[in-house]
N, C-alpha and C positions, 0 to 999 in steps of 0.2 A: 644515375649520372652517366653521361656519355663519355666513353673513353676517347682520348685524343689519338689521332693517327700520328705516326712518326713525323710526317711532314708538319703537322700542326704543332707538335712538340718542338721541332726545330725552329719553326717560325716564332713561337712564343719565347724560346730561349734567346734567339737572335734579337728579337725585339727588346727584351729586357737588357741584354748586354749593350746593344746600340744606344738605347735610351739613357742608360747610366753613364757610358764611357765614350760613345761616339764611334765613328766610322773605323778608325784605326784599331780599335779594340776588337772589332768583329773579325775573328779568324775562325776558320772551319774547326780547328782544334779546340778553341774555347767553347764554341757552340756545342760541339760533340761532347765535351766534358760535362757541360751543363745538362745535356739530355741523357747522358749515360750510354752513349754509343761511340763507335769508332769514327774518326774523321772521314774515312772512306765511305761510311754508310750514308753520310749526308749527300754524297754525289748520286745516290739512287733517286733523290728527290729534287735536287738542285744541281745542274750540271757544273756550276762554278760559283765562286763568291759573288760575281757580278749579277748572276741570276737571283741569288738570295737577296742582295741589296735592292735589285729592281723590284722584287716582290714586296720587300719592306716599304719601299718608296710608294709603290702602287697602293698598298694598304693604308699608308699615311694620307695620300690624296683622297682615297675613298672615305676615310674617317672624317676628314675636314669637309668633304663634299656632302656627306650625310648630314652633318651638323648644319651646313649652309642650307640644305634643302628643308630641314626642319624649321629653320628660322625664316625661311622665305615664304611663309604662309600668310603673313599680315597683308590685308588688302591695301594698306597704306604704303605706297612705294618708297617714300622717304624714310619711314620707320624701318622698312625692310632693308634698305641700303645701309642704314646705320647699324642695324642688328647683324648684318653680314660681316661687319668689321670686327665684331667681338670674337667669333671662334678662331679667326686667323691670329689675332693677338693672343688669345688664351692658349692656343696650340704652340705658338712661338715661345711663350714664357714657360709653359709646362714641359715641353719636349724640344729643347733647343737643338739637340743633335739631329733629330729627325727633321725639324724645321729647316735647318741649314742644308741637310742632304736633299730634301725635297724641293726647296724653293730658292736656294742660294748657291749651292755648289755646282761647278761645271760638271756635266755628265753627258756622255754620248747620247743617252736616250732621253734627255730633257726636251720638253716641248719648246718650240721656237715661235715667237711672234713675228709676223702675223699668221703664217700659213697653218700651223697646228691649231692655233686658237680659233681662227675663223672657220676651220674645218670641224670644230666642236670636239677636239681631242682632250680637252681639259675638264674633268668633272667639276672642279671648283670654279673655274672661270665661266663655265656654261651657266651656272646659277646666277652669277653676277650679270652676265650679258642678258639673260632672260629678264631680269629685273629692270635693267636699264632700258631694254626694248619696250617693255610694258610701260615704263614711266614716260617714254617718248610718245608712245601711241596714245596714252591718256592725256597728254599735254602737260604733265607734271614736270618733265624735264625738257630742256632745249633739244631741238632736233639736231642730230649730229651723227657721226659714225658710232654706233653702239659699242663696237669692239674697241675703238680708240678711247672712248670715254671710260669703258670698263678697265682698260689697261691703265689709264690715268688714275683711277680710284685705287686699283691694286698697287700700282707703283707708289702711290702716296702712303698707303698703309705699310707696305714693305719697307719703304725708306725710313719711316719713323721707327719701326721696330729695329731695323739694322742700326740706326743711330743710337737708340736706347741701349741695345745689347752691346754696342761698341763703346759704351761709357760716355756718350756725348750729351747726356742729360744728367743734371744733378738731382733730378726727381727720384723719390722712392717709387716703388711699383704702383701704389695707389695714385700718386700724383701723375705718374706717367699715363696710367690708364685714363684718367680724367682728361689730360691734355690730348691724348690720342683721339678720344671721342669728340672733343671740342674741335680739333683740327679736321677730323673727318666731316663733322657738321659744316664747317666753313667751306670745305671743298664741295660738298653736296649743295650748299646754298648757292654756290657759284654756277652750278649747272641746272638749277631750277629754271623752268620756263617763266 
C-alpha cells in the first residue's frame, strides 16, 4: 500500500471536511487537527486557504470532467448529450458544498463566459462543446454557435438543479431526476436538425 504524502493527507482531510460541512468549516486549524499536524505545517504545501480551496475546486472539476469523458463515448450524439447531464446532477446531489463552490459561488478564479470557455479552459465544458460540435458536423444538431448552444444546455441543467436544491420543486429525488432528464430531452429535441 502506498503511503500518502503530507499534501495528499491535507487534501483528503480538507475534502472530507468541506464535503460534510462546506466552505466556512474549512479552516487550516481544523484540517491540521484532522491530519495530526500543526496549522503552520499546512503552509509548506499550500500558501494560504485560498490555494487549498482552489486545489479542491480544481479536483472537483477534474472529477466531473473525467466522468463526462467516460460517458462521451457513445457514437450516438443525442444519447451522449443526455448522458452528460447525469454526472452533473449526481455530483450536485451527492456533493452539494463542492458543487456550489465549483459552479455557483462567486470566486476570483472562476472561469468566465465567453472568453475562458471559448479558449478551452473548462475541462467539463470542453466535453460538452466537443459533443455539440460533432452533432452539428454530423447534421444531427442544428448549425449554430457550439459554445452558445453548450452554454444553453449547461444553464438549463444548472438552473433546474438550483431550483430543486432551493426547494422550488415538490418532487422527491427520484421524481426530480425523471423530470430533469425529460426536460433535458425536450431541450435537446429543440436543437435537433
